[in-house]
N, C-alpha and C positions, 0 to 999 in steps of 0.2 A: 465465273469470269476469269480469264487467264491473267496471271501476274506478269506475263512477259511484256516487254515494250511493244506498243501497238504494231510497228512495222514487222517485227519478228513474229508476232501472233498471227498477223494477216498472212505472212509467208507460210507459216506452219499450216494454217487452215487451207490455203490454196493447194499446197502439196498433198495434204490429206485427201482433198476432193479428187485431185488427179489420180492419186493412188487407188481410190475406190473405183474409179472408172476403169482403170487398168485391171484391177483384181476381178471386176465383174466380167470383163472381156475374157480373161483367162478361165474363170470358173464356168462361163457359159459357152466356151468354145466347143463346137461340135467336133467329132472325129474328122480327121483330114486324110485324104488319099494322096498317094504319090506313086510314080512308076519310073522304071528305068527308061533310058532313051529309046529302047525298041518297043516299049509298051507291052512286053511279054510277061513282065513280073511287076505286080502292083502290091502296095502295102496300105494298111490303115493304121494311123496313129491316133491315140486318144488325146484329150486335152492336156493330159499330164506328160505327153510325149512317149508314153509306153506303146510298144508295138502290139497291136491287137490282132492283126491278120496279115498273112502273106498269101498271095494268090498267083498261080501260074496259069497262063492260057493253055488251052488244049493243044495249041500248035507251037508251043515254045521251042520244041526241038528243031523246028524248021528254021529257026532264027538264031537260037543260042546253043552253044556247046555246054556240056555239064560244067566245064571249067569257068564259064561265064556267069554261073548262077550267083556265086558269092559277090563279085563286084556289082552285079545287077541289083542285088538286095541292098548293098550299101548305098548305091546311087538312088534307089527308090525311097529309102528312108530319108536321105538328104533332101530329096524333092518334096516329100511330105512335110518335113520340118520347116522348109522354106514356105510352103503353103500355110502352115500353122501360124508362122510369124506374120504373114500377109493378112491372114484372117483376123488376128488380134489387132493389127494396125487399122484395118478397116472398121472393126467394131468400135475401137476407141475414137476414130475420126467421126463415125456416125452417131456416137452417143452425145447428144446435146443436153443431157440432164444435168442438174446441179445437185449432187448428193449433199445430205446434211453432214456437216463437219462432225467427226467423232471427237469426244472429249479428249483433251490432252491428259497424259498421265499426271497424277497429283505430284506436286513438288516433293512431297515426303518420300516418294519412291524413286527419286532420281539419284544418280551417282553423285552429282554435285551437292545435293542436299545432305546426303549421308556423309560425304567428306567434310562439309561445313560443320556438321554436328561433332565429328571427331576433332577437328581443329579447335572448335569452341570449347570442347571439354578439356583440352590441354591448357587453355588459359595462358597464364604468364610463363608456363614451362615450355612453350613453343619457341623453337629456335628458327625464326623466319629465314635467316641467312642460310642456314644449313639446308632448309627445305628448298630454297631457291637454287642452291648449288646442286642439290640432288635432282631437281626437275631439269636443270640445264644438262646434267650428265645423262639423264634418261633420254632427253631429246637428241643428244649427240649419238647415243647408242642406237636409237631408232634410225637416224639418218645414215649411220655407218652400215647398218645391217639391212636397210630397206631393199636395196637391189638384190641382195642374196635371198631374202625372204620371198620376193616376188618371183625370182627364178625358181625357187623351190616349189612355189604354188603352181607355176606353169608346168614344171616337170611332172608334178603329181597329177595335174589335169590331163596331161598327154600320155600318162602311163597306161599301158594296155592291160586289161583284165580279161582272162579267158573263161569261156563257158562252152559246154557241149550239149548236144541233144541227148535224150534218154537212151537212144540206141547207138549213139556215137558216130552217126554218119555225117554230122555237121558240127563244125567248130566255129566259134565266133569270138571276136575280141572287141571289147568296148573301151572307150576312153573314160576319164574320170567322171564325166557327166552321165555315163551309161549308154551313150550313143555308139552304135556299131561302127567300127573303123575298118574291120577286116572280117571276111567270112570265107571259110573253106568248106567245100562239099565233096564228099567221096564221089569221084567221077564215075567209077564203075557202078556203084549203087545207083547214082542219079540217072545213069543211062537207061536203066531198066525199071526204076521205081515209078509209081504213080505220082502225078503232080500233087495230089492232096497229101501224100506222105512226105514228099519233099518240103512242101509248105509248112507242114506241122513241125518237122524237125528243125527247119530254119528258125521258126518262131521260138521253139524251145531253146535253141542255142543262143539266140539273141537275149532271151530272158535270163538265161543262166549267166551270161557275160555281164548284163546290167546288174544282176544281183551281186556278183563278185565285186563290181565297181562300188556299189552302195555299201557293201560290207567293209571295204577298205577306206571309205571316205572318213575323214576326221570329223569330230564333233564341231570344230571351229575351223574356219578357213586358214588361220595362222598356226594351228596346232602342229607341232613337229618341225616348225621352221625356226630360223634365226631370231624371229620376233615372238615366238610362242610364249615364252615366259613373261615378257612385258605385256603382251596382249591379255594374258590371264590376269595379271595384276591390275591393269587399268580398268578391267571390267568389273572390279570389286573395290568398294570404297576402302576396306581395311587393307587390301593388298596394295592399293595405290598409296595409302597413308604410310604403310611400312616402307615403301620405296622412297618416299619423301622424308622419312624420318620424323613423322608427326604422330605416330601411333603411341 
């Protein structure tokens, strides 16, 4: 039985059940297709958002110029991503099951419990006034740096990461999430290449750009930002205790 006050325990249980429904929809999501507005280029995205396939129709050259292939791919991926979100929403709406609530983490593993143990061990040596002043100063620092940190996170998310196909005929750029934002195809090569080869190199370039984005991603959202040091400290009881002067 939870030691939380009943309203908070009920809220936690409700949020956990909702989270399970969402997680089930994401895990069970089938691959989704998308196409550019001409329908000449289509893609297939997995449930994880990874590009599985690019396909060109046999008549694409009647509608698209080689220079149009890159923008068409970006458009098709965006279309598939929208379809994936729609599929998740429909699965969540149609799921009328009531999952069993997962057990809450034991109090002994919580940050608050660990901090309480540290404070208790200090006993009469604890300077409560100093700790409160330190807490107020930390909150002022968070408030002062919050806008800067959020801007840094947004800049990192929009930063472009480049990748190219194995033969170098296609280059792609992905944002921080790994989604392609720009694709360039060697027009002279595309004008004479078979559609299957174009599709393969486009897929390779997008995968390479997504891998570059993943490699550049920080371990934590706030790492490297104005609030990175505070975020690291407050995630650990001893780090937080040191900031508050109660260690």
